[in-house]
C-alpha positions as a Markdown table, in Angstrom:
| # | Residue | x | y | z |
|---|---|---|---|---|
| 1 | Met | 115.5 | 105.7 | 138.4 |
| 2 | Lys | 115.3 | 109.6 | 137.8 |
| 3 | Leu | 119.2 | 111.4 | 136.8 |
| 4 | Ile | 120.2 | 113.9 | 138.4 |
| 5 | Arg | 122.4 | 115.5 | 135.8 |
| 6 | Ser | 123.7 | 119.1 | 137.7 |
| 7 | Ser | 124.0 | 120.8 | 140.8 |
| 8 | Lys | 124.2 | 124.4 | 142.3 |
| 9 | Cys | 127.8 | 125.3 | 142.9 |
| 10 | Ser | 127.9 | 129.5 | 144.5 |
| 11 | Leu | 130.5 | 132.1 | 142.5 |
| 12 | Lys | 130.7 | 133.6 | 146.3 |
| 13 | Phe | 134.5 | 134.0 | 146.2 |
| 14 | Ala | 135.4 | 135.2 | 142.8 |
| 15 | Thr | 137.1 | 138.5 | 142.1 |
| 16 | Ala | 135.0 | 141.4 | 140.0 |
| 17 | Ser | 136.7 | 141.1 | 137.0 |
| 18 | Lys | 136.4 | 137.6 | 137.0 |
| 19 | Leu | 132.9 | 137.8 | 137.5 |
| 20 | Ser | 132.8 | 140.3 | 134.4 |
| 21 | Glu | 134.6 | 138.6 | 132.4 |
| 22 | Leu | 132.1 | 135.3 | 133.1 |
| 23 | Lys | 129.0 | 137.6 | 131.7 |
| 24 | Arg | 130.9 | 139.0 | 129.2 |
| 25 | Val | 131.7 | 135.5 | 127.7 |
| 26 | Leu | 128.0 | 134.1 | 128.6 |
| 27 | Thr | 126.8 | 137.2 | 126.9 |
| 28 | Glu | 128.0 | 136.1 | 123.5 |
| 29 | Tyr | 127.3 | 132.7 | 124.5 |
| 30 | Gly | 123.8 | 133.3 | 124.5 |
| 31 | Arg | 124.1 | 135.7 | 121.5 |
| 32 | Val | 125.5 | 132.6 | 119.0 |
| 33 | Cys | 123.0 | 130.2 | 121.0 |
| 34 | Asn | 120.4 | 132.4 | 119.6 |
| 35 | Ile | 122.0 | 132.6 | 116.1 |
| 36 | Phe | 121.8 | 128.5 | 116.2 |
| 37 | Ile | 118.3 | 128.8 | 117.1 |
| 38 | Glu | 116.8 | 130.7 | 115.0 |
| 39 | Tyr | 118.9 | 128.9 | 112.4 |
| 40 | Phe | 117.0 | 125.3 | 113.4 |
| 41 | Trp | 113.9 | 126.6 | 114.0 |
| 42 | Lys | 113.9 | 127.8 | 110.1 |
| 43 | Asn | 115.8 | 124.9 | 108.7 |
| 44 | Gly | 114.8 | 122.2 | 110.4 |
| 45 | Thr | 117.0 | 120.7 | 113.9 |
| 46 | Pro | 120.2 | 118.4 | 112.7 |
| 47 | Ser | 120.6 | 115.5 | 115.4 |
| 48 | Lys | 123.4 | 116.4 | 117.4 |
| 49 | Ser | 126.2 | 113.7 | 115.2 |
| 50 | Glu | 125.0 | 116.2 | 112.3 |
| 51 | Leu | 126.6 | 119.5 | 114.3 |
| 52 | Leu | 129.7 | 119.4 | 111.5 |
| 53 | Lys | 132.3 | 121.9 | 110.5 |
| 54 | Glu | 129.1 | 123.9 | 108.1 |
| 55 | Ile | 127.1 | 124.1 | 110.7 |
| 56 | Val | 129.2 | 125.1 | 113.4 |
| 57 | Asp | 131.0 | 128.2 | 111.4 |
| 58 | Leu | 127.3 | 129.7 | 110.8 |
| 59 | Pro | 128.1 | 132.6 | 113.3 |
| 60 | Lys | 130.7 | 134.2 | 111.6 |
| 61 | Asp | 130.6 | 137.5 | 114.0 |
| 62 | Thr | 131.9 | 136.0 | 117.1 |
| 63 | Trp | 134.9 | 135.3 | 118.6 |
| 64 | Leu | 134.2 | 132.0 | 120.5 |
| 65 | Thr | 135.8 | 128.6 | 119.4 |
| 66 | Ala | 134.7 | 125.8 | 117.5 |
| 67 | Arg | 134.5 | 124.0 | 120.4 |
| 68 | Leu | 132.7 | 126.6 | 122.2 |
| 69 | Arg | 130.2 | 127.3 | 118.9 |
| 70 | Lys | 129.4 | 123.3 | 119.0 |
| 71 | Val | 128.2 | 123.5 | 122.8 |
| 72 | Ala | 126.1 | 126.7 | 121.5 |
| 73 | Ala | 124.4 | 124.2 | 118.6 |
| 74 | Arg | 124.0 | 121.2 | 121.3 |
| 75 | Glu | 122.3 | 124.0 | 123.7 |
| 76 | Ala | 119.8 | 125.3 | 120.8 |
| 77 | Ile | 118.8 | 121.9 | 119.7 |
| 78 | Asp | 118.3 | 121.3 | 123.0 |
| 79 | Met | 116.0 | 124.3 | 124.0 |
| 80 | Ile | 114.3 | 123.7 | 120.9 |
| 81 | His | 113.1 | 120.0 | 121.6 |
| 82 | Ala | 112.7 | 121.2 | 125.0 |
| 83 | Val | 109.8 | 123.5 | 123.7 |
| 84 | Lys | 108.3 | 121.1 | 120.9 |
| 85 | Glu | 108.1 | 118.2 | 123.4 |
| 86 | Arg | 106.9 | 120.6 | 126.4 |
| 87 | Trp | 103.5 | 122.0 | 123.7 |
| 88 | Lys | 103.4 | 119.0 | 121.5 |
| 89 | Asp | 99.5 | 118.4 | 122.8 |
| 90 | Lys | 98.8 | 122.8 | 122.5 |
| 91 | Pro | 101.1 | 123.0 | 119.4 |
| 92 | Trp | 99.5 | 126.4 | 118.9 |
| 93 | Lys | 101.8 | 127.9 | 121.6 |
| 94 | Ile | 105.2 | 126.6 | 120.0 |
| 95 | Ser | 107.6 | 129.8 | 119.6 |
| 96 | Met | 110.8 | 130.1 | 119.0 |
| 97 | Pro | 112.8 | 130.0 | 121.9 |
| 98 | Ile | 115.3 | 132.9 | 123.4 |
| 99 | His | 118.1 | 132.2 | 124.9 |
| 100 | Lys | 119.1 | 134.8 | 127.7 |
| 101 | Gly | 123.1 | 134.3 | 128.2 |
| 102 | Lys | 122.3 | 134.0 | 132.4 |
| 103 | Arg | 124.0 | 130.6 | 131.6 |
| 104 | Ala | 125.6 | 127.3 | 129.5 |
| 105 | Tyr | 126.4 | 123.9 | 129.6 |
| 106 | Val | 129.5 | 123.1 | 129.5 |
| 107 | Ser | 131.5 | 119.8 | 128.2 |
| 108 | Cys | 134.6 | 118.5 | 129.5 |
| 109 | Thr | 136.6 | 119.9 | 126.6 |
| 110 | Ile | 135.8 | 123.5 | 128.0 |
| 111 | Ala | 135.7 | 123.6 | 131.3 |
| 112 | Glu | 137.6 | 121.7 | 134.5 |
| 113 | Leu | 136.4 | 121.4 | 137.9 |
| 114 | Gln | 139.7 | 120.9 | 139.7 |
| 115 | Asp | 139.9 | 119.7 | 143.3 |
| 116 | Lys | 141.7 | 122.4 | 145.8 |
| 117 | Glu | 142.4 | 122.3 | 149.4 |
| 118 | Thr | 141.8 | 125.3 | 151.1 |
| 119 | Ala | 139.1 | 126.8 | 153.5 |
| 120 | Glu | 137.6 | 129.5 | 151.7 |
| 121 | Phe | 136.9 | 127.8 | 148.6 |
| 122 | Asp | 136.1 | 123.8 | 147.8 |
| 123 | Ala | 137.4 | 123.8 | 143.9 |
| 124 | Trp | 138.3 | 125.7 | 141.0 |
| 125 | Leu | 136.0 | 125.8 | 137.7 |
| 126 | His | 139.1 | 126.3 | 135.0 |
| 127 | Leu | 137.8 | 126.9 | 132.0 |
| 128 | Ala | 139.2 | 127.6 | 128.9 |
| 129 | Ser | 138.8 | 126.8 | 124.8 |
| 130 | Ile | 136.7 | 130.1 | 125.4 |
| 131 | Gly | 138.5 | 132.2 | 123.0 |
| 132 | Glu | 140.4 | 135.6 | 122.3 |
| 133 | Asp | 142.3 | 133.5 | 125.4 |
| 134 | Val | 140.2 | 134.0 | 127.4 |
| 135 | Ile | 141.3 | 131.4 | 130.5 |
| 136 | Leu | 139.2 | 131.6 | 133.9 |
| 137 | Asp | 139.6 | 130.2 | 136.6 |
| 138 | Ile | 136.7 | 130.5 | 139.0 |
| 139 | Pro | 137.1 | 129.7 | 143.3 |
| 140 | Ile | 133.8 | 127.4 | 143.8 |
| 141 | Lys | 131.9 | 126.9 | 147.4 |
| 142 | Phe | 130.0 | 123.3 | 146.6 |
| 143 | His | 126.2 | 123.9 | 147.6 |
| 144 | Lys | 125.1 | 121.1 | 150.3 |
| 145 | His | 123.0 | 119.4 | 147.2 |
| 146 | Phe | 126.5 | 119.2 | 145.3 |
| 147 | Asn | 128.1 | 117.6 | 148.0 |
| 148 | Lys | 125.7 | 115.3 | 148.8 |
| 149 | Leu | 126.0 | 114.1 | 146.1 |
| 150 | Ala | 129.6 | 113.6 | 146.0 |
| 151 | Ala | 128.9 | 111.6 | 149.3 |
| 152 | Leu | 127.0 | 108.9 | 147.2 |
| 153 | Pro | 129.7 | 106.0 | 145.6 |
| 154 | Gly | 129.5 | 106.3 | 141.8 |
| 155 | Val | 128.0 | 109.1 | 141.5 |
| 156 | Phe | 130.5 | 111.3 | 139.7 |
| 157 | Asp | 132.5 | 108.6 | 138.5 |
| 158 | Ala | 131.6 | 109.8 | 135.3 |
| 159 | Phe | 132.3 | 112.9 | 135.6 |
| 160 | Arg | 135.4 | 112.5 | 136.9 |
| 161 | Val | 136.1 | 110.5 | 133.9 |
| 162 | Cys | 136.4 | 113.9 | 131.7 |
| 163 | His | 139.5 | 115.6 | 133.9 |
């Protein structure tokens, strides 16, 4: 059985200032993720359970919280594993991945999807524990794929536990 782990959502209703702030956060997140990628590429990739304070505190010049730095470190590990898995039959093609700062995989320690019943949008994406007292509440319009999955019994039970 194939697991579906994500679904697209539209940021169409977010204000320009919220989108600008989100872009600033994603840019810093990508930079920190690249710091972890470079470190893990040179020194070996730890398991996710080994991401303790010493490793999470490696980027010294960032304003991101330890929670978000840990998420970035986990994403760096996943990106390295993905490159190595993809090119395992052609090892000469393996090269260090680069995070472009356009997306972030966040856990329920950072993000919460809060239901809203309005005609304009479907929910708020509440992002907190980012750093520099940044808290973002972004209005979300669900994609038809999300609505289709949400209609299935038990599909989002694990997601709902997080918040």
